[in-house]
C-alpha atoms as one frame of an Amber mdcrd trajectory, in Angstrom:
protein
 -32.573 109.583   0.944 -30.491 106.839  -0.486 -28.974 106.154   2.949 -32.439
 105.834   4.501 -33.433 103.271   1.843 -30.252 101.243   2.489 -30.922 101.229
   6.263 -34.515 100.085   5.672 -33.303  97.327   3.364 -30.653  96.064   5.833
 -33.072  96.258   8.773 -35.699  94.300   6.815 -33.099  91.772   5.672 -31.805
  91.097   9.208 -35.353  90.975  10.577 -36.290  88.385   7.936 -33.167  86.307
   8.745 -33.983  86.473  12.491 -37.583  85.445  11.820 -36.470  82.476   9.673
 -33.949  81.451  12.347 -36.562  81.485  15.133 -39.059  79.574  12.983 -36.371
  77.015  12.064 -35.380  76.469  15.699 -39.032  76.069  16.698 -39.733  73.584
  13.912 -36.567  71.616  14.703 -37.446  71.360  18.399 -40.972  70.239  17.528
 -39.721  67.526  15.156 -37.057  66.292  17.566 -39.645  66.035  20.337 -42.068
  64.129  18.115 -39.459  61.783  16.655 -37.808  60.891  19.977 -41.043  60.054
  21.808 -41.328  56.384  22.762 -44.088  54.782  20.694 -46.980  53.010  22.357
 -46.567  49.301  23.017 -48.055  47.318  20.134 -51.023  45.118  20.965 -51.122
  41.629  19.476 -53.987  39.159  19.308 -52.347  36.748  21.786 -51.558  39.342
  24.494 -54.574  38.505  26.717 -54.535  42.055  28.084 -51.297  41.581  30.068
 -49.605  44.931  30.599 -45.847  45.275  30.108 -45.642  48.029  32.719 -44.449
  46.308  35.887 -46.101  47.859  38.933 -44.854  46.764  42.380 -48.399  46.242
  43.671 -49.571  44.526  40.479 -49.948  40.798  40.214 -47.081  39.059  38.428
 -47.860  38.191  34.786 -48.261  34.513  33.874 -45.174  32.446  33.182 -43.537
  33.052  29.845 -43.450  29.485  28.525 -46.299  27.010  28.453 -44.097  23.896
  28.480 -43.517  23.885  32.241 -42.739  20.374  33.465 -45.028  19.022  36.182
 -42.164  17.615  38.271 -38.455  18.468  38.506 -36.166  16.590  36.140 -34.553
  13.754  38.184 -31.497  13.594  35.884 -30.643  17.217  36.684 -30.726  16.458
  40.401 -28.297  13.560  39.974 -25.759  15.646  38.027 -25.662  18.605  40.373
 -24.724  18.209  44.032 -27.247  19.680  46.478 -26.266  23.030  47.922 -26.500
  23.473  51.673 -29.480  25.417  53.000 -27.120  27.815  54.798 -25.953  29.301
  51.485 -29.415  29.597  49.925 -31.555  32.737  50.165 -34.766  34.080  48.703
 -34.572  36.602  45.868 -36.950  38.401  43.520 -36.659  38.655  39.719 -35.920
  42.307  38.859 -35.663  42.017  35.067 -38.831  43.728  33.723 -39.172  41.309
  30.812 -38.618  38.255  33.011 -35.963  35.543  32.894 -35.459  32.191  31.204
 -34.811  29.269  33.545 -32.297  26.980  31.826 -31.204  23.405  32.437 -27.466
  24.236  32.583 -25.444  27.450  33.101 -25.116  28.075  29.373 -26.919  30.385
  26.925 -27.457  27.468  24.518 -28.863  25.171  27.214 -32.466  23.873  27.056
 -35.143  26.227  28.381 -37.121  24.842  31.315 -39.575  27.689  31.884 -39.860
  31.435  32.157 -39.822  33.532  35.311 -41.983  36.644  35.361 -41.037  39.983
  36.906 -41.336  39.989  40.737 -41.278  36.170  40.931 -39.742  34.835  44.146
 -36.976  32.267  43.714 -34.583  30.518  46.076 -30.942  31.085  45.148 -28.997
  27.856  45.743 -25.581  28.911  44.465 -23.683  30.307  41.518 -21.565  28.970
  38.690 -17.770  28.923  38.830 -17.651  31.970  36.524 -20.256  33.789  38.687
 -22.279  34.577  35.539 -25.153  32.202  36.405 -27.249  31.541  39.513 -28.702
  28.152  40.471 -32.328  28.744  41.535 -35.318  26.756  42.777 -38.964  27.738
  42.343 -40.538  27.582  45.829 -43.966  26.270  44.777 -42.975  23.533  42.338
 -39.416  22.761  43.388 -38.203  23.132  39.797 -34.480  23.915  39.691 -32.432
  25.553  36.969 -30.051  28.358  36.059 -30.631  32.080  35.364 -28.203  34.849
  34.421 -26.706  36.599  37.435 -27.523  40.257  38.078 -31.230  39.944  37.324
 -32.389  39.252  40.880 -32.246  41.088  44.169 -32.340  39.528  47.648 -35.776
  39.623  49.282 -36.209  41.267  52.682
């Protein structure tokens, strides 16, 4: 009789441990799933309903900066020699958050404007270090520099 009581106790003990283990694994998986989910994009008052999800068939969002000059800077044209048209090609901005068009091939250089995702640009050349690309905006003729690796050649 004593042996039967010991077997019942051990069986109940191991069953309770197994039940706690399964419940712990389930709770852990649930919490990991909830905590690793990407939160929704916050909405701010100045967003104007522009979605951050770039869709290939969607219209490109407006330019990032409002201080776009009306005409190209003539001093920048004097400093940089014109690249030949044979080396230039059309490319598309592939960085989902867009790019900053800068005056010189330097991170600290003055910002000219922003380029939205899927914006077409004309690649005129690259810097000596091959870290920057010289680009021209087809519509306005504005020229500047963007970081290399954020564009892809157009068809």
